[in-house]
C-alpha positions in Angstrom: 19.4 44.9 34.0 18.3 46.8 37.0 17.2 43.7 39.0 20.6 42.1 38.3 22.5 45.1 39.7 20.2 45.3 42.7 20.7 41.6 43.5 24.4 42.1 43.1 24.3 45.0 45.5 22.1 43.3 48.1 23.9 40.0 48.1 27.5 41.1 47.6 28.1 38.3 45.1 30.2 38.4 42.0 28.6 39.1 38.6 29.7 35.7 37.2 28.0 33.9 40.1 24.7 35.6 39.7 24.6 35.1 35.9 24.7 31.3 36.5 21.7 31.2 38.8 18.8 29.1 37.7 15.2 29.3 38.8 15.5 25.8 40.4 18.1 27.1 42.8 15.6 29.4 44.5 14.0 27.7 47.5 11.1 30.0 48.6 9.8 27.9 51.6 13.3 27.8 53.2 14.1 31.4 52.1 17.4 30.6 50.5 19.0 30.6 47.0 21.3 27.6 46.7 24.7 28.2 45.1 26.1 24.8 43.9 29.8 24.4 44.0 30.2 24.7 40.2 28.6 28.2 40.3 30.8 30.1 42.7 34.5 30.7 43.0 35.0 28.3 46.0 34.2 25.1 44.3 34.6 22.7 47.3 31.2 23.3 49.0 27.7 24.5 48.2 26.8 27.9 49.6 23.5 29.8 49.8 22.1 33.3 49.8 19.5 34.1 52.4 16.4 35.7 50.9 16.1 38.9 52.9 13.3 41.4 52.2 15.4 43.4 49.6 16.4 40.1 47.8 12.7 39.0 47.9 11.8 42.3 46.3 14.2 41.7 43.5 12.9 38.1 43.0 9.4 39.5 42.8 10.5 42.0 40.1 12.0 39.1 38.1 8.7 37.1 38.4 6.7 40.0 37.2 9.1 40.6 34.3 8.8 36.9 33.3 5.0 37.4 33.0 5.5 40.1 30.4 4.5 39.2 26.9 7.9 40.1 25.5 9.4 37.2 27.5 7.1 34.7 25.9 9.9 33.2 23.9 12.2 32.7 26.9 9.6 31.4 29.4 11.3 27.9 29.4 14.8 29.2 29.9 16.0 27.9 33.3 18.2 31.0 34.2 17.1 33.6 36.7 18.2 36.4 34.4 17.1 35.6 30.8 17.8 38.0 28.0 15.9 39.0 24.9 19.1 39.0 22.8 19.3 35.6 21.2 18.9 34.0 17.8 
């Protein structure tokens, strides 16, 4: 939960937008996170989030959390913020 709040604070994006982010939207070489039109409130155009050093730190925290043994069941989940609460 802490990385989610940190990313929300560093990017200034709405909670609903960040919850819909997928791993495939993160483009590390170009240092952007793509926001397709269906993800954010303005649906006409695609937008992006620039990966600044604070955002990169949050992404690194998420990558480390995905390596944890507790996330073994959700390793194939495409979302950036998976949860352990599922059936």
